[in-house]
Each structure stands twice: as structure tokens, then as C-alpha cells.
C-alpha positions as CSV (number, residue, x, y, z in Angstrom):
1,M,-32.2,29.9,-64.7
2,N,-28.7,30.0,-63.2
3,D,-28.1,31.0,-59.6
4,I,-27.3,34.7,-59.9
5,R,-27.1,37.0,-56.9
6,I,-28.3,40.6,-57.3
7,L,-25.7,42.9,-55.9
8,A,-27.4,46.3,-56.6
9,R,-30.6,47.7,-58.0
10,G,-31.9,51.1,-59.1
11,L,-29.2,51.7,-61.7
12,G,-29.8,53.7,-64.8
13,F,-29.1,51.3,-67.7
14,P,-25.8,50.0,-66.2
15,E,-23.0,49.0,-68.6
16,G,-19.2,48.7,-68.6
17,P,-18.4,46.8,-65.4
18,V,-14.8,46.6,-64.3
19,A,-13.9,44.2,-61.5
20,M,-11.6,45.7,-58.9
21,A,-9.2,43.9,-56.5
22,D,-11.2,44.8,-53.4
23,G,-14.3,43.1,-54.7
24,S,-16.0,46.4,-55.8
25,I,-17.3,47.0,-59.4
26,L,-16.9,50.2,-61.3
27,L,-19.5,50.7,-64.0
28,T,-21.4,53.3,-65.9
29,E,-25.0,54.4,-65.9
30,I,-25.9,55.5,-69.4
31,N,-29.3,56.8,-68.2
32,G,-28.1,59.4,-65.8
33,G,-24.6,59.9,-67.1
34,W,-22.8,58.5,-64.1
35,V,-19.6,56.6,-63.4
36,T,-20.5,54.5,-60.4
37,R,-18.8,52.3,-57.8
38,V,-20.8,49.3,-56.4
39,G,-19.1,48.0,-53.3
40,A,-18.8,44.3,-52.5
41,D,-21.6,44.9,-50.0
42,G,-23.8,46.4,-52.7
43,Q,-23.4,50.1,-51.6
44,V,-23.8,52.4,-54.6
45,T,-21.6,55.5,-54.9
46,R,-21.8,57.8,-57.9
47,L,-18.5,59.5,-58.7
48,G,-17.8,63.0,-60.0
49,Q,-20.3,64.8,-62.2
50,A,-22.9,63.2,-64.5
51,A,-22.3,63.9,-68.2
52,G,-23.3,62.5,-71.6
53,G,-23.9,58.8,-72.0
54,P,-21.0,56.9,-70.4
55,N,-20.8,53.3,-71.7
56,G,-17.7,51.1,-71.9
57,L,-15.1,51.4,-69.2
58,A,-11.6,49.9,-68.8
59,R,-8.5,50.2,-66.6
60,A,-5.5,51.8,-68.3
61,P,-1.8,50.9,-67.6
62,D,-1.4,53.8,-65.0
63,G,-4.6,52.8,-63.1
64,A,-6.8,55.5,-64.6
65,L,-10.1,54.5,-66.3
66,I,-10.7,55.1,-70.0
67,L,-14.4,55.7,-70.8
68,C,-16.4,55.4,-74.0
69,N,-19.1,58.1,-73.9
70,N,-21.9,57.9,-76.5
71,G,-22.7,61.6,-76.0
72,G,-26.1,61.1,-74.5
73,S,-29.4,59.6,-75.4
74,R,-33.0,60.6,-74.8
75,Y,-34.9,58.5,-72.3
76,L,-38.7,58.4,-71.9
77,P,-40.5,57.6,-68.6
78,D,-42.1,54.4,-70.1
79,S,-39.0,52.9,-71.7
80,F,-35.6,51.8,-70.3
81,M,-34.0,52.1,-73.8
82,G,-32.6,55.3,-75.2
83,Q,-34.7,56.9,-77.9
84,G,-32.1,58.5,-80.2
85,P,-29.7,61.3,-79.3
86,S,-30.3,63.6,-76.3
87,D,-31.3,67.2,-77.0
88,D,-27.8,68.4,-76.1
89,Y,-26.0,65.7,-78.1
90,E,-23.0,67.1,-80.1
91,Y,-20.6,64.2,-80.5
92,G,-19.4,61.0,-78.8
93,S,-16.0,60.9,-77.1
94,V,-13.4,58.9,-75.3
95,E,-12.4,60.3,-71.9
96,R,-9.9,59.6,-69.1
97,V,-11.5,59.2,-65.6
98,D,-10.0,59.4,-62.2
99,P,-11.2,56.2,-60.4
100,A,-11.2,57.8,-57.0
101,T,-13.0,61.1,-57.8
102,G,-14.7,60.4,-61.1
103,A,-13.1,63.6,-62.7
104,R,-13.0,63.3,-66.5
105,R,-10.7,64.7,-69.2
106,L,-11.5,64.5,-72.9
107,L,-9.1,62.4,-74.9
108,Y,-10.8,62.1,-78.3
109,K,-13.9,63.4,-80.1
110,A,-12.9,62.7,-83.7
111,A,-10.9,60.3,-85.8
112,N,-10.0,60.0,-89.4
113,G,-11.5,63.4,-90.2
114,H,-15.0,62.9,-88.7
115,K,-16.5,63.1,-85.3
116,L,-17.0,60.1,-83.1
117,S,-20.6,59.3,-83.0
118,A,-21.3,56.9,-80.1
119,P,-18.2,55.2,-78.7
120,N,-19.4,52.1,-76.9
121,D,-16.8,49.5,-75.6
122,L,-13.0,49.1,-75.4
123,V,-10.3,46.6,-74.5
124,F,-6.6,47.2,-73.9
125,D,-3.9,45.1,-75.5
126,R,-0.6,44.2,-73.7
127,H,1.2,47.0,-75.4
128,G,-0.9,49.6,-73.7
129,G,-3.1,50.7,-76.6
130,F,-6.8,50.0,-76.8
131,Y,-9.3,49.0,-79.3
132,F,-12.7,50.7,-79.1
133,T,-16.0,50.5,-81.0
134,D,-18.3,53.2,-82.1
135,L,-21.9,52.0,-82.3
136,G,-23.2,55.0,-84.4
137,K,-26.2,57.1,-83.4
138,R,-29.7,56.1,-84.5
139,Y,-32.0,58.9,-85.8
140,A,-35.6,58.8,-86.8
141,T,-34.9,58.2,-90.5
142,S,-31.1,57.4,-90.6
143,R,-28.1,56.3,-88.6
144,D,-24.4,57.0,-88.4
145,H,-22.0,54.2,-89.4
146,G,-20.2,52.4,-86.6
147,G,-16.6,51.3,-86.7
148,L,-13.5,49.9,-84.9
149,Y,-10.7,52.2,-83.7
150,Y,-7.3,51.9,-82.0
151,A,-6.0,54.6,-79.7
152,M,-3.4,55.4,-77.0
153,P,-4.6,56.3,-73.4
154,D,-2.6,59.5,-73.3
155,G,-4.6,61.2,-76.0
156,S,-1.7,61.1,-78.5
157,S,-3.1,58.9,-81.2
158,V,-6.4,57.5,-82.5
159,R,-7.1,55.9,-85.9
160,E,-10.0,54.1,-87.6
161,I,-9.1,50.5,-88.4
162,A,-12.3,48.9,-89.6
163,Y,-15.2,50.8,-91.2
164,P,-18.1,50.8,-91.7
165,I,-19.5,48.3,-89.2
166,L,-23.3,48.6,-88.9
167,S,-23.5,48.8,-85.1
168,A,-20.2,47.8,-83.5
169,N,-20.7,47.1,-79.8
170,G,-18.7,44.6,-77.7
171,V,-15.0,44.2,-78.3
172,G,-12.5,41.8,-76.9
173,L,-9.1,40.1,-77.6
174,S,-8.2,36.4,-77.9
175,P,-5.8,35.2,-75.2
176,D,-2.9,35.4,-77.7
177,E,-4.1,38.8,-78.9
178,A,-3.9,37.5,-82.5
179,T,-7.7,38.2,-83.0
180,V,-10.0,41.0,-82.0
181,Y,-13.7,40.2,-81.7
182,V,-16.5,42.7,-82.4
183,A,-20.2,42.1,-81.6
184,D,-22.5,43.8,-84.1
185,T,-25.8,44.7,-82.3
186,E,-28.4,45.0,-85.1
187,S,-27.2,42.1,-87.2
188,A,-26.5,39.9,-84.2
189,R,-23.2,38.8,-85.7
190,L,-19.9,38.1,-84.1
191,W,-17.0,39.3,-86.2
192,A,-13.3,38.4,-86.0
193,F,-10.4,40.4,-87.2
194,T,-6.8,39.1,-87.5
195,V,-4.3,41.3,-85.7
196,E,-0.9,41.7,-87.6
197,S,0.5,44.2,-85.1
198,P,-1.0,46.5,-82.4
199,G,-3.8,48.4,-84.1
200,V,-3.1,46.9,-87.5
201,L,-5.5,44.3,-89.0
202,R,-5.2,41.9,-91.9
203,K,-8.4,42.5,-93.8
204,E,-10.6,39.9,-95.5
205,P,-11.4,40.7,-99.1
206,F,-14.9,41.6,-100.6
207,P,-17.6,40.7,-99.9
208,S,-16.6,41.4,-96.2
209,P,-18.0,44.9,-95.6
210,H,-15.1,46.0,-93.4
211,G,-12.4,43.3,-93.5
212,G,-13.7,41.1,-90.7
213,R,-14.8,37.5,-91.0
214,C,-18.2,36.5,-89.7
215,L,-17.5,34.1,-86.8
216,G,-21.0,33.3,-85.6
217,S,-24.7,34.4,-85.2
218,L,-27.9,33.0,-83.8
219,P,-31.3,32.0,-85.4
220,G,-34.3,34.1,-84.6
221,F,-34.5,37.7,-83.5
222,C,-31.9,38.9,-81.0
223,R,-29.3,41.7,-80.6
224,F,-25.7,41.4,-79.5
225,D,-24.3,43.8,-76.9
226,S,-20.9,43.6,-75.1
227,L,-18.7,40.6,-74.7
228,A,-15.9,39.0,-72.6
229,V,-13.4,36.3,-73.4
230,T,-12.6,33.3,-71.1
231,A,-9.1,32.1,-70.3
232,S,-9.6,29.2,-72.7
233,G,-10.5,31.6,-75.5
234,N,-14.3,31.3,-75.6
235,I,-16.3,34.4,-76.4
236,C,-19.2,35.3,-74.1
237,V,-21.7,37.6,-75.8
238,A,-24.4,39.4,-73.9
239,T,-27.6,38.7,-76.0
240,L,-30.5,41.1,-75.8
241,V,-34.2,40.1,-76.2
242,T,-33.5,36.4,-75.5
243,G,-31.9,37.4,-72.2
244,K,-28.9,35.1,-72.3
245,I,-25.1,35.1,-72.4
246,T,-24.2,33.2,-75.6
247,V,-20.9,31.4,-75.4
248,F,-19.1,30.9,-78.7
249,A,-16.0,28.8,-79.3
250,P,-13.2,30.5,-81.2
251,D,-14.3,28.5,-84.3
252,G,-17.8,30.0,-84.1
253,R,-19.7,27.0,-82.6
254,V,-22.3,27.9,-80.0
255,L,-21.3,26.1,-76.8
256,D,-23.9,27.4,-74.4
257,Q,-26.6,29.9,-73.8
258,V,-26.7,30.9,-70.1
259,A,-30.1,32.3,-69.1
260,M,-30.3,35.6,-67.2
261,P,-33.2,37.0,-65.1
262,D,-33.5,40.0,-67.5
263,T,-34.3,40.3,-71.2
264,H,-31.4,42.8,-71.6
265,P,-28.2,41.5,-70.1
266,T,-25.7,44.0,-71.6
267,N,-22.2,43.3,-70.3
268,I,-20.2,40.6,-68.6
269,C,-16.8,40.8,-66.8
270,F,-14.7,38.4,-64.8
271,G,-12.9,38.8,-61.5
272,G,-12.3,37.3,-58.1
273,P,-9.3,35.2,-57.0
274,D,-9.9,32.5,-59.5
275,M,-11.4,34.7,-62.2
276,R,-14.7,32.7,-62.0
277,T,-16.8,35.5,-60.6
278,A,-18.9,36.8,-63.5
279,T,-20.5,40.2,-63.0
280,I,-23.3,40.9,-65.4
281,T,-25.2,44.2,-66.0
282,L,-28.9,43.5,-66.2
283,S,-30.0,46.7,-67.9
284,G,-33.7,46.1,-68.4
285,E,-34.1,45.9,-64.7
286,G,-31.4,48.4,-63.8
287,A,-29.6,45.8,-61.7
288,L,-26.1,44.3,-61.2
289,G,-25.8,40.5,-60.8
290,Q,-23.0,38.1,-60.0
291,M,-22.6,34.3,-60.4
292,R,-20.0,31.6,-60.6
293,W,-19.0,30.9,-64.1
294,P,-18.2,27.4,-65.3
295,E,-14.6,28.4,-66.3
296,P,-12.2,31.2,-65.5
297,G,-12.4,34.4,-67.4
298,L,-9.4,35.9,-69.2
299,R,-7.6,38.3,-66.9
300,L,-7.5,41.6,-68.7
301,N,-4.4,43.6,-69.3
302,F,-3.8,46.0,-66.4
303,Q,-6.6,44.4,-64.3
304,Q,-6.0,44.7,-60.6
């Protein structure tokens, strides 16, 4: 087990960590509906009003936060995992969030003629647009398709660019932004899409189900969650069930599997002066951990 320091506990299925310049972490609590700030000293402050199922979070060019909201899930007392849509679920959405107050404004709840089901994760490109995934909602006997989308942070444009993806979760860009990576939860596959221009992909032919190429996977049962990219271009995928961060090379080789003190590490982000402070959401335990990473993470566009 690697030396990981627990920064905060008692969080409701934390996800979407964003490293801030002052050492604090902004994140979401899906179980509870909060956007939350965890100070460098571990102090937990919940911002604004709780609503829906906030998941992925990223900093926009103007300093606001963009939030992927899955619309809400039902949580049972004896399980930390959501059990299908909440009773008041209507749709998933993408929202704009004031980082100081937590106030939210709806940007998108539909794309390409159908409602968003469960937006999950997002990443900004250097042009100021962002790629985001939709995981799709699971029901007792069916599920919505997931997909990959491209949107602008002012609410002016959203379009579907890869569909259907079984359960699109983590999303990230290569350092040169020529490739967008998507982690598919249920199949535990890492997909790569070639970017021709902002929000425009060069699709692989049949039998690819959505135009991506399968970059990597793992043997045995596991599930993939969110991901982050390092400065060298490696892809760090939070791996559920096995409780590890799986590090893939850009050519799909598995370089490392870093053990976590939780079966469900869900997200990793990088920050600190040298970008080697890895912050990991440990969602099974409802905790936030930090550790030194072997190499610097890729500084995200518009990161403080």
C-alpha cells in the first residue's frame, strides 16, 4: 500500500476533485447533492444548496466551475452505491457553479434531440470548450445509452460526438490534445478517439461501436471510473473493485497499478507546485486522500 494521507472523512460518495492554488480541493458529494470545499487543513465546507447528483467538476476559463449532474440516485442505508435513479429524477444536466457561493445555473439538459441522462465527467481543451461524458442511468431491467459530448461553457452550444458508449465515465485529453480518452465503466475498457479539431473526432470504422479505438483493459472483474493524464501522457484510471489506480501508457500498456486503501477509488487529480500532489476520492469509505505521485500530472487548461 502506498503512503496516502487522509485529508477528510465523512463525505457522501465524493467525486470530481479540483485542485486549487491555495491547496484546497473543490469536489462533489453525489450522495447528498453537494459541491464541497475541503481546505488544506481538512476543513469541510459545503457550498450553496444541495441538488441532484453532482459528479464531475472542472474550472472554466473565467474561473467559474462547470458541473456534470447525474440528476440524482437513490441511496440505501446499507449501501454506499447508488441504486438507480432517485424518486425525483427527471434528467441529467450540466451546470455552471459559482466557486465562492456554490450557486448553480443550468446550462444544458438535452443534446441532439434527447435528454441528458447522467452527465459524469468533463475536461476543457485549450480553446475553451469542454468534452463531457454521459454515463447513462441504470434501471431495474434496462439502461440508457451513454455517450461523449462537446460543449461551450456559456450555454451556447452542445453536441453529441460519440454515441452510444455503454457507460462513458472518465474523460481526459492527451498533452497535445490530439486524443481524447474515455473510460467505460461496465466493460472496464479505455477508449481513445482522435481529435481532428475542437469537438470533431475522426471515427474508426465498424466494428467500433462508436468510432473509438480500444486502447486497453484489464483481466478479471473490475470497473473503470474517472481518469487523469500525466505530463508525460500516461493515463491514470481509477479502478473500482480492485481498489487501484491503473496507469496506462499512451500505447495501451499497463505500466503500474497503485493500490489504494479503498475498494472504490473513483477520481484522481493533480496539483501542488510541482504537480505531483495526487488527490484521490476514496468513495467506498467517503474519504479524500493525498499522496506524492511518481511523476507530475498534466496541468489542466485554466487550472489555477
